[in-house]
C-alpha positions in Angstrom: 0.0 0.0 0.0 1.2 3.5 -0.8 1.2 6.2 1.9 -1.9 7.6 0.3 -3.7 4.2 0.6 -2.6 3.8 4.2 -4.0 7.2 5.2 -7.2 6.7 3.3 -7.6 3.3 5.0 -7.3 4.9 8.5 -9.6 7.8 7.6 -12.3 5.4 6.2 -12.0 3.2 9.3 -12.7 6.2 11.5 -9.1 6.2 12.9 -8.1 9.6 11.5 -5.3 11.5 13.3 -3.9 14.9 12.2 -0.8 13.2 10.8 -3.1 11.4 8.3 -4.0 14.7 6.6 -3.3 14.2 2.9 -1.3 16.8 1.0 -1.3 16.8 -2.8 0.8 19.0 -5.1 -1.3 20.0 -8.1 1.3 20.4 -10.8 -1.2 20.1 -13.7 -1.6 23.7 -15.0 -0.3 22.6 -18.5 -3.7 20.9 -18.9 -5.4 24.3 -18.7 -3.7 27.7 -18.8 -0.4 26.0 -19.8 2.9 27.9 -20.0 2.0 31.0 -18.1 1.0 29.0 -15.0 3.9 26.6 -14.7 5.8 29.1 -12.5 8.0 32.1 -12.8 11.8 32.5 -12.9 13.0 35.5 -10.9 16.4 37.2 -10.7 18.2 38.0 -7.5 16.1 41.1 -6.9 12.9 39.1 -7.1 11.9 40.4 -10.5 10.1 38.0 -12.8 12.2 37.5 -16.0 10.3 34.6 -17.7 8.1 31.6 -17.2 9.6 28.2 -16.4 10.3 25.8 -19.1 8.9 22.3 -19.0 12.3 20.9 -18.0 12.5 23.4 -15.1 8.9 22.5 -14.1 9.8 18.8 -14.1 12.9 19.5 -12.1 10.7 21.2 -9.4 8.5 18.2 -9.3 11.4 15.9 -8.8 12.6 18.0 -5.8 9.2 17.9 -4.2 8.9 14.1 -4.7 12.4 13.6 -3.2 11.4 15.8 -0.2 8.8 13.1 0.6 6.2 15.2 2.4 3.4 15.4 -0.1 1.3 12.2 -0.5 0.2 12.8 -4.1 1.9 14.4 -7.1 -0.8 15.3 -9.6 0.4 16.3 -13.1 -0.4 15.9 -16.8 -0.2 12.4 -18.3 2.9 13.5 -20.3 4.7 14.7 -17.2 3.9 11.7 -15.1 5.1 9.5 -17.9 8.4 11.5 -18.1 9.0 11.3 -14.4 8.1 7.6 -14.3 10.4 6.7 -17.2 13.2 8.5 -15.3 12.5 6.3 -12.3 11.5 9.1 -10.0 8.6 7.2 -8.5 10.4 3.8 -8.3 11.2 3.9 -4.6 9.0 6.8 -3.6 6.0 6.8 -1.2 4.5 9.7 -3.2 1.6 8.5 -5.4 1.6 9.8 -9.0 -1.8 10.8 -10.4 -2.8 12.4 -13.7 -5.4 15.0 -14.5 -7.8 12.7 -16.4 -9.9 15.4 -18.1 -9.8 19.1 -18.8 -13.2 20.6 -19.2 -13.4 24.0 -20.8 -13.7 26.0 -17.6 -10.0 25.6 -17.0 -9.1 26.7 -20.5 -7.8 30.1 -19.3 -5.0 30.5 -21.9 -3.8 34.0 -22.6 -6.3 35.9 -24.7 -8.9 33.2 -24.5 -12.5 33.5 -23.3 -13.4 29.8 -23.1 -13.7 29.9 -19.3 -16.4 32.6 -19.4 -18.8 30.2 -21.1 -20.7 27.3 -19.4 -18.3 24.4 -18.8 -18.2 21.8 -21.6 -16.6 18.3 -20.9 -13.5 17.3 -22.7 -10.9 14.6 -22.0 -7.5 14.0 -23.7 -5.7 11.3 -21.7 -6.2 7.6 -22.6 -6.5 5.6 -19.4 -5.2 2.5 -21.1 -2.1 4.3 -22.2 -1.5 5.9 -18.8 -2.0 2.7 -16.8 1.6 1.6 -17.1 2.6 4.8 -15.1 -0.3 5.2 -12.6 -3.8 3.9 -11.8 -5.1 7.1 -10.3 -6.5 10.2 -11.9 -8.4 13.4 -11.1 -11.7 14.0 -12.9 -13.4 17.4 -12.7 -17.0 18.5 -13.1 -18.5 21.9 -12.9 -22.2 22.4 -12.2 -23.6 25.7 -13.6 -27.4 25.4 -12.9 -27.6 25.0 -16.7 -29.6 21.9 -17.6 -28.1 21.1 -21.0 -24.5 21.8 -19.9 -24.9 19.9 -16.6 -26.4 16.9 -18.3 -23.5 16.9 -20.8 -21.0 17.0 -18.0 -22.7 14.2 -16.1 -22.9 12.0 -19.2 -19.2 12.5 -19.8 -18.5 11.6 -16.1 -20.5 8.4 -16.6 -18.4 7.5 -19.6 -15.3 8.1 -17.6 -16.4 5.9 -14.8 -17.0 3.0 -17.2 -13.5 3.6 -18.7 -12.1 3.4 -15.2 -13.7 0.1 -14.5 -12.6 -1.3 -17.8 -9.0 -0.3 -17.2 -8.7 -0.9 -13.4 -8.3 2.8 -12.8 -9.3 4.8 -9.7 -10.1 8.5 -9.5 -10.8 11.4 -7.2 -13.5 13.9 -8.1 -13.0 17.6 -8.4 -16.1 19.8 -8.3 -15.4 23.4 -9.2 -17.6 26.3 -8.2 -19.7 27.5 -11.2 -17.7 29.3 -13.8 -20.7 31.5 -15.0 -23.5 33.2 -13.2 -26.1 30.7 -12.0 -28.8 33.0 -10.8 -28.6 31.3 -7.4 -28.3 33.4 -4.2 -24.5 33.5 -3.3 -25.5 32.6 0.3 -27.2 29.4 -1.0 -24.6 28.5 -3.7 -22.3 26.5 -1.5 -25.2 24.3 -0.5 -26.4 23.9 -4.1 -22.9 22.6 -4.8 -23.1 20.2 -1.8 -26.5 18.9 -3.1 -25.1 18.5 -6.6 -22.2 16.4 -5.3 -24.3 14.1 -3.2 -27.0 13.7 -5.8 -24.3 12.8 -8.4 -22.8 10.1 -6.2 -25.9 8.7 -4.7 -26.6 6.4 -7.7 -23.1 5.0 -7.8 -22.0 1.6 -6.4 -18.9 1.5 -4.2 -16.7 0.4 -7.1 -17.7 3.6 -9.0 -17.2 6.1 -6.3 -14.2 8.5 -6.0 -11.5 7.9 -3.5 -12.0 11.4 -2.3 -13.3 14.8 -3.3 -11.5 18.1 -4.3 -13.7 21.1 -3.8 -13.4 24.8 -3.2 -13.6 25.9 0.4 -16.9 27.7 0.6 -16.9 28.4 4.3 -17.0 26.4 7.5 -20.7 25.7 7.5 -20.8 24.3 4.0 -17.7 22.1 4.5 -19.0 20.8 7.8 -22.3 19.9 6.3 -20.7 18.0 3.5 -18.0 16.2 5.5 -20.6 15.2 8.2 -23.2 14.0 5.8 -21.5 10.8 4.7 -18.5 9.4 6.7 -17.6 7.3 3.7 -17.0 10.4 1.6 -13.5 11.8 2.1 -13.5 15.5 1.4 -10.6 17.6 0.2 -10.1 21.2 -0.6 -8.4 22.9 -3.5 -6.1 25.8 -3.1 -7.6 28.5 -5.4 -5.4 31.6 -5.9 -1.9 32.0 -4.6 -2.7 34.6 -2.0 -0.6 35.3 1.1 1.3 32.6 3.0 -1.3 33.1 5.8 -4.1 32.4 3.4 -2.4 29.1 2.5 -1.9 28.0 6.1 -5.2 29.3 7.3 -7.0 27.4 4.5 -5.4 24.1 5.7 -6.2 24.8 9.3 -9.8 25.7 8.8 -10.6 23.0 6.3 -9.0 20.3 8.5 -11.0 21.6 11.5 -14.3 21.4 9.7 -13.8 18.0 8.3 -11.6 18.0 5.2 -8.9 15.4 5.2 -7.1 16.4 2.0 -5.6 19.6 0.6 -4.7 19.7 -3.1 -2.8 22.9 -3.7 -1.3 24.2 -7.0 -0.5 27.9 -7.1 -0.1 28.2 -3.4 2.9 25.8 -3.7 4.1 26.6 -7.3 4.2 30.4 -6.8 5.8 30.3 -3.4 9.2 31.8 -3.0 10.5 28.5 -1.6 8.1 25.6 -2.5 9.8 23.0 -0.4 9.7 25.3 2.7 6.1 26.1 2.0 5.2 22.4 1.8 7.1 21.7 5.1 5.1 24.4 6.8 1.8 23.1 5.4 2.6 19.7 7.0 3.4 21.4 10.3 0.0 23.2 10.3 -2.0 20.1 9.2 -0.3 18.1 12.0 -1.3 20.7 14.6 2.4 21.5 15.3 2.1 25.2 14.3 -0.8 27.7 14.1 -1.1 29.5 10.8 0.5 32.8 11.8 3.4 31.0 13.5 3.9 29.0 10.3 4.1 32.2 8.3 6.8 33.5 10.7 8.7 30.2 10.5 8.5 30.3 6.7 9.9 33.8 6.5 12.7 32.7 8.9 13.5 29.9 6.4 13.5 32.4 3.5 16.0 34.6 5.3 18.2 31.5 6.1 18.2 30.6 2.3 18.8 34.2 1.3 15.5 34.4 -0.6 13.7 37.8 -0.9 10.1 37.4 0.2 7.3 38.5 -2.1 5.7 40.5 0.8 7.0 41.9 4.0 6.4 39.6 6.9 3.5 41.5 8.5 1.7 41.8 5.2 2.2 38.0 4.6 0.6 37.4 8.0 -2.6 38.9 6.8 -5.7 36.9 5.6 -6.8 38.3 2.2 -9.3 35.7 1.1 -12.8 36.7 2.3 -14.0 33.1 2.8 -11.3 32.6 5.5 -12.0 35.6 7.6 -15.1 34.6 9.6 -13.3 31.6 11.2 -9.7 32.6 11.8 -7.6 30.0 13.6 
């Protein structure tokens, strides 16, 4: 069993402990926005000079896998293949996973407007061809309160599940917040999403269900409702924007407190000044060893030790900037 499987087994058996909190690095932006989101290369003054190349992006993934703190490395099928052929996962406890689809709401390439239209399902990777490198993938769905679009998304999801069974493949399910105006009261929207998730899974047998969920953190009340509803449904949160370091650590602390057992962060890791140090502090927070603000201060101390210029002054980086996190500060 991988470390991921061991943690999921304890969580599903009702034996969760903070050290079982699952951290995934979402290194899959090349499946959506592509080059501009793979990370920035900065000079000594901290000025951005260009975007990372694919080789540099892969090298960053290797370092994170070698660090052995994250439990899952999520990436495109092409990058998981490249790392696997190099032997990076051969003796690693980190589980490789692919982004198994790329619906149009994540098509935010420079100059494009695809993401402003109701999400349309689309899937590039072949599970049969990916299977030699991993048997785990992320599948995403977006509900927009649009009957035709939502039915198309659910039909594509059903086809994907059949493909998983055919190929001995497992998946975790990402449910994005709507990418267009739904006409639903913003105060009700988190609960609409909860209902969509549970309704979509209610008709599935155990063999068809996801290993865990990846959803936006829509506040303590909505997360607590979803995580309490079905003990057999492991809930995880996505990272959203890069934000401050406090935003990152606060999101982990709050989501863990209200029932999430997984954090799948992309930009919050990828755009950090020191990704390995950021991941180390994420683990300290999820394990209840550090409070969020203390983790920010420890992170800045590590930046100073490494001679890295922080993107923000310490006190600014200690601030919570994401509105959804402010009502329940930890």
